[in-house]
Structure formats: C-alpha cells, structure tokens
VMD Tcl script that draws the C-alpha trace (Angstrom):
set ca {
  {-117.10 -35.76 -6.07}
  {-114.11 -37.39 -7.69}
  {-111.94 -35.49 -10.12}
  {-109.69 -37.34 -12.50}
  {-106.52 -35.32 -12.92}
  {-104.41 -36.24 -15.94}
  {-101.41 -38.26 -14.81}
  {-98.22 -38.86 -16.76}
  {-97.01 -42.46 -17.08}
  {-93.40 -42.61 -15.85}
  {-92.87 -46.39 -15.67}
  {-94.58 -49.57 -16.86}
  {-94.10 -52.99 -15.28}
  {-92.46 -55.76 -17.32}
  {-95.74 -57.65 -17.61}
  {-97.49 -54.39 -18.59}
  {-100.26 -54.82 -16.00}
  {-99.19 -51.93 -13.75}
  {-97.67 -48.52 -14.20}
  {-96.36 -45.67 -12.09}
  {-97.90 -42.29 -12.83}
  {-97.02 -38.76 -11.79}
  {-100.00 -36.62 -10.79}
  {-98.83 -33.05 -10.23}
  {-95.67 -34.25 -8.48}
  {-97.20 -37.19 -6.62}
  {-96.31 -40.65 -7.88}
  {-98.75 -43.54 -7.54}
  {-99.18 -47.01 -8.96}
  {-102.11 -47.72 -11.27}
  {-103.49 -50.87 -12.85}
  {-103.44 -51.14 -16.66}
  {-105.81 -54.12 -16.97}
  {-108.71 -51.93 -18.22}
  {-106.58 -50.81 -21.17}
  {-106.42 -54.12 -23.07}
  {-107.42 -52.56 -26.39}
  {-105.15 -49.56 -26.15}
  {-101.42 -49.51 -25.56}
  {-100.07 -47.12 -22.96}
  {-96.45 -46.08 -23.05}
  {-94.13 -44.02 -20.86}
  {-94.84 -40.33 -21.43}
  {-98.56 -40.77 -22.14}
  {-101.13 -38.90 -20.06}
  {-103.91 -41.06 -18.65}
  {-107.02 -40.70 -16.50}
  {-107.35 -42.94 -13.44}
  {-110.40 -44.01 -11.48}
  {-110.19 -46.12 -8.31}
  {-106.65 -47.19 -9.15}
  {-107.28 -48.22 -12.77}
  {-106.12 -46.41 -15.89}
  {-109.37 -45.80 -17.74}
  {-108.15 -44.03 -20.88}
  {-105.38 -42.03 -22.49}
  {-105.74 -38.29 -22.94}
  {-104.23 -36.00 -25.55}
  {-101.07 -34.24 -24.27}
  {-102.35 -30.72 -25.02}
  {-105.70 -31.45 -23.37}
  {-103.92 -32.98 -20.36}
  {-101.66 -29.94 -19.86}
  {-104.62 -27.54 -20.17}
  {-106.57 -29.58 -17.62}
  {-103.64 -29.62 -15.20}
  {-103.31 -25.83 -15.51}
  {-107.03 -25.41 -14.77}
  {-106.68 -27.65 -11.73}
  {-103.72 -25.57 -10.47}
  {-105.81 -22.42 -10.82}
  {-108.61 -24.04 -8.78}
  {-106.14 -25.00 -6.06}
  {-104.80 -21.44 -5.87}
  {-108.32 -20.18 -5.08}
  {-108.74 -22.59 -2.15}
  {-107.55 -22.10 1.38}
  {-105.35 -24.75 3.05}
  {-108.28 -26.56 4.73}
  {-110.13 -26.86 1.42}
  {-107.03 -28.25 -0.30}
  {-106.55 -30.87 2.43}
  {-110.21 -31.87 2.22}
  {-109.95 -32.23 -1.57}
  {-106.93 -34.51 -1.19}
  {-108.68 -36.62 1.45}
  {-111.75 -36.97 -0.75}
  {-109.59 -37.92 -3.75}
  {-107.74 -40.59 -1.77}
  {-111.06 -42.03 -0.58}
  {-112.72 -41.83 -4.00}
  {-114.67 -44.98 -4.76}
  {-117.01 -46.20 -7.42}
  {-119.97 -44.48 -5.74}
  {-122.14 -41.75 -7.21}
  {-123.51 -38.99 -5.05}
}
mol new
graphics top color blue
foreach p $ca { graphics top sphere $p radius 0.5 }
foreach p [lrange $ca 0 end-1] q [lrange $ca 1 end] { graphics top cylinder $p $q radius 0.2 }
display resetview
C-alpha cells in the first residue's frame, strides 16, 4: 500500500516543471507537469504519487495528516518502520 504524506514545497525550478519537497525532514525532487491547471508555490503542501505532484492540500489538513502519520510511526517497531520506508520508495502505479 502506498501512503501519500503531505510534502512541503521548498524550491521550484526556473522552468516550473520540477520542485524540491520536504517530507518529514527528507527532501526529494518531484515533477510538476501534472499540475498544469493549478499553480504551486514555495510553502504549499502537496501530495505526490510516483514522483509527480498530484494536487495541493490545505495547510491545516496537511499538518493534521503529518501528525497522524507521526503517531502511526511511534506505534511501530524499527523493522516495521524500515519496511514502510522501503515500500514507499518502491511505490508504483500498481493496485494490490
């Protein structure tokens, strides 16, 4: 299962096709090409799937979701956390 954790946009490329996001302290690049109708700016929270920004999310909703995710992580042991990270990194467009 793939979970989309709200990520904060920290940088946008000059051509506005890519951005750098911060996901709970981890920075990654994401493609903005799926967001043609909606402008994304630094400071916005977004949801990402397979490397593409899929939509913006309200700041309050994003912060509440991040807090819920932190609570889930606290309930897991180290092996479960590592497995979750591995599954997230390997997340594809599949449905299971």
